[in-house]
C-alpha positions in Angstrom: 102.4 32.8 65.9 104.7 35.8 65.1 108.5 35.6 64.8 110.5 38.8 64.4 114.1 38.7 63.3 115.4 42.3 63.5 118.7 43.4 62.1 120.7 45.7 64.3 123.6 48.0 63.3 127.1 46.7 64.2 127.5 49.4 66.8 124.5 48.1 68.7 125.5 44.4 68.3 129.0 45.0 69.8 127.4 46.4 73.0 124.9 43.6 73.2 127.7 41.1 73.9 128.3 42.7 77.3 124.9 44.2 78.4 121.2 44.2 77.7 117.7 44.0 78.9 115.2 41.2 78.2 111.5 41.5 78.9 109.4 38.4 78.4 105.6 38.4 78.1 103.8 35.1 78.9 100.2 34.5 78.1 98.3 33.1 81.1 94.8 33.3 79.5 92.4 30.4 79.7 93.2 29.3 76.1 96.7 28.4 77.2 95.2 25.4 79.0 94.5 23.8 75.6 96.8 20.9 74.4 99.7 21.9 72.1 98.5 19.2 69.6 96.0 16.4 69.4 98.6 13.6 69.7 99.8 14.5 73.2 97.0 16.0 75.2 99.1 16.1 78.4 101.3 18.8 77.0 99.4 22.1 77.3 100.3 25.5 75.7 101.1 26.9 79.2 103.4 24.0 80.0 105.2 24.4 76.7 105.5 28.2 77.2 106.8 27.7 80.8 109.4 25.2 79.6 110.5 27.6 76.8 110.7 30.5 79.3 112.7 28.4 81.7 115.2 27.6 79.0 115.5 31.2 77.9 116.0 32.4 81.5 118.8 29.8 82.2 120.5 31.0 78.9 120.7 34.6 79.9 124.2 35.9 80.6 125.0 37.1 84.2 124.8 40.8 84.5 122.0 41.4 81.9 118.7 42.7 83.1 115.3 41.0 82.8 111.7 40.9 83.8 108.7 38.8 83.0 105.1 40.0 82.5 102.3 37.5 82.8 99.1 38.6 81.2 95.5 37.5 80.5 92.5 39.8 81.3 95.0 41.7 83.5 98.8 41.7 83.8 101.5 41.6 86.4 105.3 41.8 86.2 107.3 39.4 88.3 109.5 42.3 89.5 108.4 46.0 89.8 111.1 46.8 87.3 113.8 44.8 85.4 116.4 43.3 87.7 120.0 42.3 87.1 120.4 38.7 86.3 122.1 36.8 89.1 121.8 33.5 90.9 119.3 35.0 93.4 117.1 36.7 90.8 117.1 33.7 88.5 116.1 31.4 91.3 113.2 33.7 92.3 112.1 33.9 88.6 112.3 30.2 88.1 110.1 29.6 91.1 107.5 32.0 89.9 107.5 30.6 86.4 107.1 27.1 87.7 103.9 28.1 89.5 102.3 29.9 86.4 99.0 28.5 85.3 96.5 29.3 82.5 94.2 31.2 84.9 94.1 34.9 83.9 91.0 35.0 81.7 91.1 36.5 78.3 94.1 37.3 76.0 94.6 41.1 76.4 98.1 42.0 75.5 97.7 45.8 74.8 97.8 47.0 78.4 101.0 45.1 79.4 102.6 46.5 76.2 101.6 50.0 77.1 102.9 49.6 80.6 106.2 48.1 79.3 106.8 50.8 76.7 106.0 53.6 79.2 108.8 52.4 81.5 112.1 54.3 81.3 115.0 52.4 79.7 117.8 51.3 81.9 120.8 53.5 81.0 123.4 51.8 78.8 121.3 48.6 78.4 120.1 48.0 74.9 
């Protein structure tokens, strides 16, 4: 597991309060069907990841932009490009996230990262 805690200049942080873009990557590889731990075999890694992603989505401020990439041996974004967070886009994303399974083969994250970083940034959205 990798956790990054970047520090941003104050000028960037002041603009983050009113706008921004969040892109989530969710592993759908076969290994995500494994239990989170040995004491509760009913909770799988994919169910835990889905629950976490649902919590994060519901916590986004209205007006921010977001997208979700699911990956395994291949990858697919939920939306062709990041969309503005609204009741309609949230409901669509929540439905898709609720249907996600650990069924996309191997864990190959490089191609979705290449795709993600090749996309143009949304103007004025850090």
